[in-house]
Every structure is written in C-alpha cells, then in structure tokens.
N, CA, C and O atoms as CSV, one atom per row, in Angstrom:
chain,resi,resn,atom,element,x,y,z
A,1,UNK,N,N,-11.988,-14.684,-18.139
A,1,UNK,CA,C,-12.899,-14.038,-17.205
A,1,UNK,C,C,-12.369,-14.131,-15.771
A,1,UNK,O,O,-12.412,-13.164,-15.010
A,2,UNK,N,N,-11.870,-15.321,-15.424
A,2,UNK,CA,C,-11.323,-15.459,-14.069
A,2,UNK,C,C,-10.076,-14.596,-13.896
A,2,UNK,O,O,-9.809,-14.096,-12.803
A,3,UNK,N,N,-9.305,-14.422,-14.987
A,3,UNK,CA,C,-8.131,-13.555,-14.901
A,3,UNK,C,C,-8.556,-12.121,-14.613
A,3,UNK,O,O,-7.928,-11.433,-13.808
A,4,UNK,N,N,-9.619,-11.671,-15.267
A,4,UNK,CA,C,-10.104,-10.307,-15.062
A,4,UNK,C,C,-10.561,-10.102,-13.618
A,4,UNK,O,O,-10.252,-9.085,-12.997
A,5,UNK,N,N,-11.298,-11.077,-13.095
A,5,UNK,CA,C,-11.787,-10.974,-11.715
A,5,UNK,C,C,-10.621,-10.956,-10.738
A,5,UNK,O,O,-10.583,-10.123,-9.833
A,6,UNK,N,N,-9.662,-11.876,-10.914
A,6,UNK,CA,C,-8.518,-11.914,-10.002
A,6,UNK,C,C,-7.670,-10.654,-10.141
A,6,UNK,O,O,-7.136,-10.156,-9.150
A,7,UNK,N,N,-7.541,-10.137,-11.361
A,7,UNK,CA,C,-6.785,-8.912,-11.604
A,7,UNK,C,C,-7.420,-7.735,-10.868
A,7,UNK,O,O,-6.726,-6.952,-10.220
A,8,UNK,N,N,-8.751,-7.616,-10.974
A,8,UNK,CA,C,-9.458,-6.523,-10.293
A,8,UNK,C,C,-9.385,-6.674,-8.780
A,8,UNK,O,O,-9.218,-5.684,-8.067
A,9,UNK,N,N,-9.506,-7.897,-8.284
A,9,UNK,CA,C,-9.424,-8.128,-6.841
A,9,UNK,C,C,-8.045,-7.775,-6.303
A,9,UNK,O,O,-7.926,-7.158,-5.244
A,10,UNK,N,N,-7.008,-8.164,-7.028
A,10,UNK,CA,C,-5.643,-7.861,-6.582
A,10,UNK,C,C,-5.395,-6.362,-6.563
A,10,UNK,O,O,-4.791,-5.843,-5.624
A,11,UNK,N,N,-5.857,-5.663,-7.596
A,11,UNK,CA,C,-5.657,-4.218,-7.635
A,11,UNK,C,C,-6.469,-3.516,-6.551
A,11,UNK,O,O,-6.004,-2.542,-5.960
A,12,UNK,N,N,-7.675,-4.005,-6.289
A,12,UNK,CA,C,-8.485,-3.427,-5.213
A,12,UNK,C,C,-7.802,-3.635,-3.870
A,12,UNK,O,O,-7.737,-2.717,-3.052
A,13,UNK,N,N,-7.293,-4.845,-3.643
A,13,UNK,CA,C,-6.577,-5.135,-2.404
A,13,UNK,C,C,-5.345,-4.256,-2.278
A,13,UNK,O,O,-5.084,-3.700,-1.212
A,14,UNK,N,N,-4.581,-4.125,-3.366
A,14,UNK,CA,C,-3.350,-3.346,-3.332
A,14,UNK,C,C,-3.642,-1.865,-3.078
A,14,UNK,O,O,-2.996,-1.239,-2.238
A,15,UNK,N,N,-4.613,-1.308,-3.801
A,15,UNK,CA,C,-4.945,0.107,-3.612
A,15,UNK,C,C,-5.545,0.357,-2.236
A,15,UNK,O,O,-5.262,1.380,-1.612
A,16,UNK,N,N,-6.374,-0.573,-1.758
A,16,UNK,CA,C,-6.963,-0.425,-0.428
A,16,UNK,C,C,-5.908,-0.440,0.657
A,16,UNK,O,O,-5.964,0.360,1.591
A,17,UNK,N,N,-4.949,-1.340,0.543
A,17,UNK,CA,C,-3.860,-1.398,1.522
A,17,UNK,C,C,-2.988,-0.159,1.481
A,17,UNK,O,O,-2.528,0.321,2.517
A,18,UNK,N,N,-2.761,0.362,0.278
A,18,UNK,CA,C,-1.970,1.587,0.146
A,18,UNK,C,C,-2.684,2.761,0.783
A,18,UNK,O,O,-2.059,3.576,1.462
A,19,UNK,N,N,-3.998,2.856,0.568
A,19,UNK,CA,C,-4.755,3.958,1.177
A,19,UNK,C,C,-4.777,3.827,2.695
A,19,UNK,O,O,-4.673,4.829,3.403
A,20,UNK,N,N,-4.912,2.600,3.202
A,20,UNK,CA,C,-4.927,2.387,4.646
A,20,UNK,C,C,-3.595,2.793,5.270
A,20,UNK,O,O,-3.568,3.468,6.299
A,21,UNK,N,N,-2.495,2.382,4.649
A,21,UNK,CA,C,-1.175,2.741,5.175
A,21,UNK,C,C,-0.954,4.249,5.105
A,21,UNK,O,O,-0.334,4.827,5.997
A,22,UNK,N,N,-1.454,4.887,4.053
A,22,UNK,CA,C,-1.325,6.342,3.935
A,22,UNK,C,C,-2.121,7.041,5.028
A,22,UNK,O,O,-1.654,8.024,5.602
A,23,UNK,N,N,-3.312,6.545,5.320
A,23,UNK,CA,C,-4.112,7.133,6.401
A,23,UNK,C,C,-3.429,6.979,7.748
A,23,UNK,O,O,-3.464,7.891,8.573
A,24,UNK,N,N,-2.804,5.817,7.975
A,24,UNK,CA,C,-2.077,5.620,9.234
A,24,UNK,C,C,-0.909,6.601,9.318
A,24,UNK,O,O,-0.650,7.173,10.377
A,25,UNK,N,N,-0.205,6.793,8.200
A,25,UNK,CA,C,0.921,7.731,8.202
A,25,UNK,C,C,0.437,9.158,8.418
A,25,UNK,O,O,1.078,9.927,9.136
A,26,UNK,N,N,-0.692,9.521,7.804
A,26,UNK,CA,C,-1.202,10.889,7.935
A,26,UNK,C,C,-1.809,11.126,9.314
A,26,UNK,O,O,-1.944,12.272,9.742
A,27,UNK,N,N,-2.177,10.052,10.014
A,27,UNK,CA,C,-2.735,10.199,11.346
A,27,UNK,C,C,-1.701,10.828,12.297
A,27,UNK,O,O,-2.056,11.434,13.308
A,28,UNK,N,N,-0.422,10.670,11.948
A,28,UNK,CA,C,0.630,11.255,12.774
A,28,UNK,C,C,0.720,12.754,12.635
A,28,UNK,O,O,1.378,13.406,13.446
A,29,UNK,N,N,0.079,13.321,11.631
A,29,UNK,CA,C,0.106,14.768,11.434
A,29,UNK,C,C,-1.214,15.373,11.914
A,29,UNK,O,O,-2.291,14.875,11.586
A,30,UNK,N,N,-1.121,16.421,12.673
A,30,UNK,CA,C,-2.304,17.057,13.246
A,30,UNK,C,C,-2.436,18.462,12.657
A,30,UNK,O,O,-1.477,19.233,12.650
A,31,UNK,N,N,-3.627,18.782,12.167
A,31,UNK,CA,C,-3.872,20.102,11.587
A,31,UNK,C,C,-4.043,21.127,12.690
A,31,UNK,O,O,-4.883,20.965,13.575
A,32,UNK,N,N,-3.246,22.182,12.636
A,32,UNK,CA,C,-3.335,23.261,13.608
A,32,UNK,C,C,-4.058,24.421,12.941
A,32,UNK,O,O,-3.496,25.105,12.086
A,33,UNK,N,N,-5.309,24.636,13.340
A,33,UNK,CA,C,-6.124,25.656,12.694
A,33,UNK,C,C,-5.625,27.068,12.925
A,33,UNK,O,O,-5.867,27.946,12.097
A,34,UNK,N,N,-4.931,27.309,14.034
A,34,UNK,CA,C,-4.467,28.663,14.336
A,34,UNK,C,C,-3.371,29.115,13.377
A,34,UNK,O,O,-3.411,30.232,12.861
A,35,UNK,N,N,-2.397,28.247,13.144
A,35,UNK,CA,C,-1.284,28.639,12.274
A,35,UNK,C,C,-1.512,28.183,10.835
A,35,UNK,O,O,-0.817,28.633,9.924
A,36,UNK,N,N,-2.485,27.287,10.625
A,36,UNK,CA,C,-2.781,26.835,9.273
A,36,UNK,C,C,-1.746,25.900,8.702
A,36,UNK,O,O,-1.583,25.822,7.484
A,37,UNK,N,N,-1.035,25.181,9.571
A,37,UNK,CA,C,-0.029,24.238,9.074
A,37,UNK,C,C,-0.252,22.872,9.714
A,37,UNK,O,O,-0.988,22.735,10.691
A,38,UNK,N,N,0.392,21.883,9.149
A,38,UNK,CA,C,0.352,20.544,9.738
A,38,UNK,C,C,1.465,20.442,10.770
A,38,UNK,O,O,2.626,20.725,10.473
A,39,UNK,N,N,1.110,20.041,11.977
A,39,UNK,CA,C,2.110,19.841,13.018
A,39,UNK,C,C,2.305,18.346,13.231
A,39,UNK,O,O,1.399,17.548,12.994
A,40,UNK,N,N,3.485,17.986,13.675
A,40,UNK,CA,C,3.781,16.582,13.927
A,40,UNK,C,C,2.940,16.087,15.090
A,40,UNK,O,O,2.916,16.698,16.158
A,41,UNK,N,N,2.258,14.984,14.873
A,41,UNK,CA,C,1.472,14.373,15.936
A,41,UNK,C,C,2.247,13.216,16.518
A,41,UNK,O,O,3.330,13.403,17.072
A,42,UNK,N,N,1.702,12.029,16.396
A,42,UNK,CA,C,2.365,10.842,16.917
A,42,UNK,C,C,3.459,10.398,15.949
A,42,UNK,O,O,3.181,10.024,14.810
A,43,UNK,N,N,4.682,10.442,16.409
A,43,UNK,CA,C,5.803,10.010,15.574
A,43,UNK,C,C,5.708,8.514,15.293
A,43,UNK,O,O,6.037,8.051,14.200
A,44,UNK,N,N,5.258,7.776,16.282
A,44,UNK,CA,C,5.155,6.320,16.104
A,44,UNK,C,C,4.129,5.966,15.035
A,44,UNK,O,O,4.337,5.038,14.254
A,45,UNK,N,N,3.030,6.701,14.999
A,45,UNK,CA,C,2.008,6.445,13.996
A,45,UNK,C,C,2.558,6.726,12.596
A,45,UNK,O,O,2.304,5.970,11.659
A,46,UNK,N,N,3.307,7.812,12.464
A,46,UNK,CA,C,3.898,8.152,11.170
A,46,UNK,C,C,4.902,7.085,10.741
A,46,UNK,O,O,4.896,6.654,9.588
A,47,UNK,N,N,5.759,6.660,11.660
A,47,UNK,CA,C,6.741,5.634,11.323
A,47,UNK,C,C,6.072,4.314,10.972
A,47,UNK,O,O,6.523,3.607,10.072
A,48,UNK,N,N,4.992,3.980,11.684
A,48,UNK,CA,C,4.249,2.758,11.381
A,48,UNK,C,C,3.654,2.829,9.977
A,48,UNK,O,O,3.744,1.868,9.213
A,49,UNK,N,N,3.050,3.962,9.639
A,49,UNK,CA,C,2.467,4.118,8.306
A,49,UNK,C,C,3.500,4.042,7.200
A,49,UNK,O,O,3.267,3.411,6.169
A,50,UNK,N,N,4.648,4.685,7.412
A,50,UNK,CA,C,5.717,4.648,6.409
A,50,UNK,C,C,6.251,3.229,6.259
A,50,UNK,O,O,6.516,2.775,5.146
A,51,UNK,N,N,6.408,2.528,7.385
A,51,UNK,CA,C,6.886,1.141,7.332
A,51,UNK,C,C,5.903,0.260,6.560
A,51,UNK,O,O,6.309,-0.561,5.737
A,52,UNK,N,N,4.609,0.436,6.832
A,52,UNK,CA,C,3.598,-0.344,6.115
A,52,UNK,C,C,3.629,-0.013,4.622
A,52,UNK,O,O,3.508,-0.909,3.787
A,53,UNK,N,N,3.790,1.273,4.281
A,53,UNK,CA,C,3.858,1.653,2.866
A,53,UNK,C,C,5.042,0.987,2.169
A,53,UNK,O,O,4.902,0.493,1.050
A,54,UNK,N,N,6.200,0.971,2.818
A,54,UNK,CA,C,7.391,0.357,2.214
A,54,UNK,C,C,7.184,-1.147,2.040
A,54,UNK,O,O,7.468,-1.699,0.977
A,55,UNK,N,N,6.690,-1.807,3.088
A,55,UNK,CA,C,6.448,-3.243,2.989
A,55,UNK,C,C,5.386,-3.551,1.941
A,55,UNK,O,O,5.505,-4.530,1.204
A,56,UNK,N,N,4.342,-2.715,1.872
A,56,UNK,CA,C,3.276,-2.915,0.891
A,56,UNK,C,C,3.808,-2.719,-0.527
A,56,UNK,O,O,3.390,-3.422,-1.447
A,57,UNK,N,N,4.731,-1.763,-0.711
A,57,UNK,CA,C,5.328,-1.546,-2.037
A,57,UNK,C,C,6.158,-2.758,-2.452
A,57,UNK,O,O,6.095,-3.188,-3.604
A,58,UNK,N,N,6.931,-3.307,-1.527
A,58,UNK,CA,C,7.717,-4.504,-1.835
A,58,UNK,C,C,6.788,-5.666,-2.180
A,58,UNK,O,O,7.043,-6.407,-3.129
A,59,UNK,N,N,5.701,-5.823,-1.402
A,59,UNK,CA,C,4.724,-6.868,-1.682
A,59,UNK,C,C,4.103,-6.674,-3.060
A,59,UNK,O,O,3.936,-7.640,-3.805
A,60,UNK,N,N,3.760,-5.432,-3.406
A,60,UNK,CA,C,3.162,-5.156,-4.710
A,60,UNK,C,C,4.105,-5.440,-5.859
A,60,UNK,O,O,3.696,-5.980,-6.887
A,61,UNK,N,N,5.366,-5.079,-5.689
A,61,UNK,CA,C,6.356,-5.347,-6.739
A,61,UNK,C,C,6.505,-6.856,-6.929
A,61,UNK,O,O,6.564,-7.345,-8.057
A,62,UNK,N,N,6.565,-7.588,-5.814
A,62,UNK,CA,C,6.677,-9.044,-5.915
A,62,UNK,C,C,5.426,-9.646,-6.546
A,62,UNK,O,O,5.511,-10.575,-7.349
A,63,UNK,N,N,4.266,-9.110,-6.177
A,63,UNK,CA,C,3.001,-9.662,-6.654
A,63,UNK,C,C,2.819,-9.447,-8.152
A,63,UNK,O,O,2.378,-10.349,-8.864
A,64,UNK,N,N,3.159,-8.251,-8.628
A,64,UNK,CA,C,2.903,-7.912,-10.024
A,64,UNK,C,C,4.088,-8.185,-10.940
A,64,UNK,O,O,4.033,-7.866,-12.128
A,65,UNK,N,N,5.172,-8.777,-10.403
A,65,UNK,CA,C,6.308,-9.080,-11.262
A,65,UNK,C,C,6.358,-10.577,-11.573
A,65,UNK,O,O,7.425,-11.133,-11.834
A,66,UNK,N,N,5.193,-11.215,-11.540
A,66,UNK,CA,C,5.128,-12.627,-11.895
A,66,UNK,C,C,4.751,-12.753,-13.366
A,66,UNK,O,O,4.143,-11.856,-13.950
A,67,UNK,N,N,5.116,-13.862,-13.935
A,67,UNK,CA,C,4.760,-14.109,-15.332
A,67,UNK,C,C,4.413,-15.587,-15.491
A,67,UNK,O,O,4.868,-16.420,-14.707
A,68,UNK,N,N,3.598,-15.917,-16.517
A,68,UNK,CA,C,3.191,-17.313,-16.699
A,68,UNK,C,C,4.386,-18.201,-17.014
A,68,UNK,O,O,5.224,-17.853,-17.846
A,69,UNK,N,N,4.459,-19.330,-16.357
A,69,UNK,CA,C,5.524,-20.287,-16.611
A,69,UNK,C,C,5.147,-21.252,-17.722
A,69,UNK,O,O,4.101,-21.094,-18.351
A,70,UNK,N,N,5.985,-22.250,-17.970
A,70,UNK,CA,C,5.713,-23.200,-19.061
A,70,UNK,C,C,4.461,-24.048,-18.820
A,70,UNK,O,O,3.833,-24.508,-19.774
A,71,UNK,N,N,4.097,-24.257,-17.555
A,71,UNK,CA,C,2.917,-25.074,-17.277
A,71,UNK,C,C,1.657,-24.235,-17.104
A,71,UNK,O,O,0.611,-24.766,-16.730
A,72,UNK,N,N,1.739,-22.929,-17.372
A,72,UNK,CA,C,0.572,-22.072,-17.302
A,72,UNK,C,C,0.389,-21.389,-15.960
A,72,UNK,O,O,-0.392,-20.444,-15.846
A,73,UNK,N,N,1.101,-21.857,-14.940
A,73,UNK,CA,C,1.001,-21.220,-13.634
A,73,UNK,C,C,1.970,-20.050,-13.565
A,73,UNK,O,O,2.958,-19.987,-14.296
A,74,UNK,N,N,1.654,-19.123,-12.659
A,74,UNK,CA,C,2.523,-17.963,-12.512
A,74,UNK,C,C,3.755,-18.327,-11.695
A,74,UNK,O,O,3.666,-19.005,-10.671
A,75,UNK,N,N,4.895,-17.867,-12.167
A,75,UNK,CA,C,6.157,-18.108,-11.461
A,75,UNK,C,C,6.861,-16.764,-11.287
A,75,UNK,O,O,6.574,-15.802,-12.000
A,76,UNK,N,N,7.791,-16.714,-10.323
A,76,UNK,CA,C,8.565,-15.488,-10.105
A,76,UNK,C,C,9.589,-15.340,-11.212
A,76,UNK,O,O,10.072,-16.334,-11.755
A,77,UNK,N,N,9.917,-14.125,-11.542
A,77,UNK,CA,C,10.927,-13.880,-12.579
A,77,UNK,C,C,12.314,-14.207,-12.067
A,77,UNK,O,O,13.292,-14.062,-12.799
C-alpha cells in the first residue's frame, strides 16, 4: 500500500513538473491573432523552459531507474 502511494506521488510530482516546465517554455511563444501563427516571445523564457525540461527528464530517468537491493532498499543500477 505504501508503495502504491509513493508511486502515485512520484508520478504526480514528475508529471506536474513536466507540465510546469512546458508552460514556461510555451510562455516564450506569443500567439499573433492577425497572422494566426505563433511568434517568438521571450527567448530567455523558452530557453529556461527547455533547460528545466532536460534537467527534469534526467531527474526522472534517475528516479525511475532504481531497483530493490539485497536489503530491500532501492539502489541505483
């Protein structure tokens, strides 16, 4: 039961962080209603969002690539 709760919490945290970083990255794009296209907004905001997404992906890979060790605790592969 505790594994299920921790599993759901980790996935909620991971998905929430991914959505937040995506929103920061998309904040750099501004919708231009006249031409109907996305125009570049703040370049820094886009770069910040992309950087957060990359770091979050590395964190997620590290987080979910653990496996139970001989003593029952999770260890890195």
